N, C-alpha and C positions, 0 to 999 in steps of 0.2 A: 184601336190604333190609340187613341186618345182616351186617358182617363175620364170617368163621368164627370169630375169637376171642370175639366178643361173644355170637355164638349161643349158644356152648357156655360161656360164663364162669359161675362159680358167686357170684361177689360181685363184679359191675359196679358202678360207682360213676355214679348216674344224676340228671342234673339236668332239671328241668323249668323251661322258660322260658314263664310267663304272670302277665306282670307287673301288668295290669289286667283288666277293671274288676269290680267284685264279682261282679256275677251270671255273667259268664264263668268266672269264678274256680272259681265254685261248681258250673259246670257241669263246668268241666277236672277236679273231682275224679272223674269217671268213669274217668280214667286209672290211679288207684291203685290199685284192686282187683286188675285185672289185671297190673300192673308187678310187684306185691306177690306174687301168685301165680305169676308166670312165673320171678322172682328172688325168693326167699322171703329171702335173706341177704345182698340188694343194701344198698347206701347210697343212698337215695333223699333228694334233695333238691330244693326249689323256690325258684326266684328270683322275687321278688314286690316290688312298690312297697309301701313302708313304709306308706302308709295303707291297702292291703287286705291286708296279709300278717296281719293278726290272725286273718282269718277261719279260717286253717290251723291255729291255734296248738291245741295238744295232741292233734293227730291222730296215732293210734298208727302209720298207715302210714306217715309220714314220720319220717326221721331228722334233719333239719335244713331249717329254714326259713331262707333269706337274703333280708333286707330289703333295698330299695335306694330311698336317697332320690330322690324325682322329680328334683330338681335336679340330682341327681349324674348323670342320663341327659342332662341337655343340656351339660355341659362336659367339654372333652376331658380336664381333670385327674382330674373324676369317674369318668369312663371308664377312664382309664388305671389308678386306684386299684382300680376294682370288676375289671380285667382280671387285675391281680395277685393279687387276691383270689381270685377264681375259678380262674385256672390252678393256684394252692396247693394245690387241693382234687383236682387231677388226675381232672376227670371222664371217664369213657369214653364215655359214651352223654350227648347233649345232646338233649331233646325241645324243639322251637319250639311250642307250642301255641298261638300267635297269630298267626304269618302275616304279619306286619308287618316292613316294614325295620329298624324298632326292634328287635324281638323277633330277627330274623336275624342283626342285628349282635352284640346281646348273647350270641346262642347262639356265635356265632363268637369273642368275647371269652372263653369258657368254654373253646373247645377240644375236643377229644374228636370223637367220631362223630356228626354231626349231622344229625336227621331233622326236618322240620316240614310244616305246611301248605302247600298250595300254593296262591298268590294270585298276583293281577297287581301285587302290591308289588314294588318292584326290591328287589334283594339275592338273587335265586335262586343266583347264584353262592357265596355264603356257606355255601350246605347241602350236604350229601351227598347225600341223597335227598328229595324231596316227596312229599307223599301228597294226593290230592284231598279235600275236605272232603265226603266221603260219608255215608253213612248215610240213615236215613229223616227226612225234615224234620219228619215228625208226632210224632218221638221227642224228648222232652227230651233235649238234650244229645247229639244224634245224631253231629254231626261227631266228638266226643271220644271216643264210644264208638267209633265207626269207625276211629278213629286207635289205640285202645287194642288192637281184635281185629285189626287188620292187623300190627300190631307184636308182639303176643305169642300170636297164634293162639288166644285163649282168650274166652268169651263177655264181654263188659262189662255192667257194672252201670251203674244210673242214679246221679246225682249222691248222695252221702253225706257229710253231716258227723257224725262219731262225735261223741257226748257223754259225756265221762268222768263217774265217779261225784261227782268232785270238783266239776266245773261243776255238775253237775245239783242238787248239794247247796247250792251257791251261788244257784241261779237260785230254788230252794225258799225259801231265806232271804232273798233279794231280795223276792220274791212277797209273803211273809207280811209283810214290814216294809210293803208297801202296801196290804194287807187282802185280798189276791188268793189264789184256789188255782188248782190245775189246772184247765183246761176254759175259760178264759175266750176271748173271741173277738179274733183278733189282726186289728189294722187296718194295712195297709201302703199308705198312699196316695201316697207321694212317689217321684218319678224324675227324670230329668235332661232330658226333653224335653217340652213343653206338651201336643203331640200323645196322648202316652201317659197324660197324667194323666186320672182319673175326675172328675166336676165335684166341686167343694168342697162343696157341699151335699148331695150324695148320702150323703156319710158319715155325719153326723148321723141323716138318713133310716134308712140300714142298722142303725145300732145302735139305733135307735126300733124298727124291725121284728123284730129278733131278741130284744131286750129284751120285747117284748109275746109272743114265743113263748117265754119263759122261758128266753133265751141271752143270757150276758154274764158280767158287765159286758164292755165293749171297751176295749181298750187300744191305742193309737195307738204306732207304731215310727217312728221317723225318725232321720236324721241332724242335726247341729246347724244345717244351713243350713235344716232344716225346721220349727223352733221356732215360728215366726210363724204360718205355715199350721196347723200342729197345734194352737196355742193358739186359732186361729179355729174349728176343727172342734170341739174340746172345748167352747168357749164357746157354740157353738150347738147343741150337744145337749140333749136333753131326758132324757136317762136317763144313768146313771153313766157316764162315760168316763176312763180313767187316760190321762194324757198322760206318755208316756216319751219323746218325740222328741227326740233330742240329749242323753238323760240314760243311754244305754248306751255301753258299750264295744264294739267290734267282736266281740271275742272271746267276750263273753257274750250275744250275740244267739242263735245255736243253742241253747243250754241254755235261753233264757229261751222261744224259740218251740216249742221241744220241750214245752212246758207248754201250750201253746195246745190248745184243743178244735178250733177250725178256723181257718185263715188265708186273709183276703180281701185280695187287693191287685192292684195294676197290675204291669205287666210291669216288673218292678224285682227287684235282688239280695235284697230281704228277701223276696219271695215266693218266689223259689226257693230261700233258705235253709229256709223252710217246707217245701218238698217233701224237702228234702236231710236233714230229721231226721225227716222220716216223718209228716207231720202231714196232715190233710185239708186241702185247698186249694181255693180259688175264685179263679181267676186272670182276670181282666179285660185283654182284648186287644181293640187295633182298628187302629192304625195300624202294628203289627210283626206280623210273620208267628207265628203262635201254636204251638206245641206241643202236642198234645192227647191225647197217649199217653206210655208208657214209665216214668211214675210209680211208685216202690213203695208207695204210700199213695192214698188216695182223692183223685181229681183232677177237677175240673170245669173247663172252659175256656168263657168265655163270648166268644163271637167272632161275628161276622155277617157277615164276607167281603164287604163291600159292594164295588160295583165299582171303586172307590178305593182299596180295602184290597188288600195293605198298602202304604202310602205311605213308610213307613219316615221317610227324613228329610226328604221332599219333599211336604209336605201340599198340597192342591189345594182346599180346602174355605174358605178364606180365615178360619180360626179357629172354625169352625162345630163343630168336632168330632164330628159326627153319629155315626162310628163307636162314641164313647164316651157319647155323650149317649142313645142307646137301650138302653144297658145299664142300666136304671133300678133304682134301688134294691130294687124288688119281686122283678126276676130275680135280683138276687145273693143276696137274703134266702131265697128260695125254693131256690136252688141250695145254699146254705150249710145249710138245715135239712135238705135232704135228705142232704148228706154227714153231717150228724151223727147222723142217723138210722141210716145204714149202719154208722157208727163204733163 
């Protein structure tokens, strides 16, 4: 798979191409420990869309984060400029951890020896070597762990987002200003597809059940586009709920979620961040295939495996979302309390 000069190299220059999306970028951090162990003195860079690159900020396993504007990927001029920037860095090994035509093209722009995921996407000729998306689907980030193991010959780790002392101190200061202490309940309700959402009125019920058990307060996390929905959830809550949706920068989120007692979320990047900072997590799955193991902290996945699941992007229920409806607040609260007892 590796040319002899790379296999024996001491200080190769390595580029990871995974430009989006947030959850998959978190999963792809499973590559980093193996790469750093295999090549301790390597220069490791990551090419990411500027809207997502912040999640990697401060990771000591990376020497460089190369943000690229989304618009730059859509124009010939932007791609030409990016090619000049990447070629100037003289990468020896380029890893396409996305498996799309777009990511293969970006890997080709960078030059070097190119290894990536196999897929039905066009552009296979742009790569030198393709790896199947292997691993065990039950394991979180299984395909990235398989990629890392095949490339480095070393056992791969679960996703991990290191939190620096400075970032942790900043999170403590932010929480103190809100009257919060470590151990709060982090709620991550928002994602990109309606079939992956939990019902909006379930979140206040969950917060109330946990508060009645002496757990809380609840803190809602989300992006700027989630402000209105988060405000509705907070307004409908009968117990204290702090709404941080749209009020946090992406680089702050790992440190903030690392202070949670438990994270409850749907299949979304924020839930995966909770796992990557080693917090107890209750993950609510319905329309997508769940991971059920492989986390390095307590994890409970609620998933009923209905005959129509996982439907992914082609729901057949006509908007009933039965798979998520029957994951009741009582079930989620019971799971969260059990994790808190274990922790």
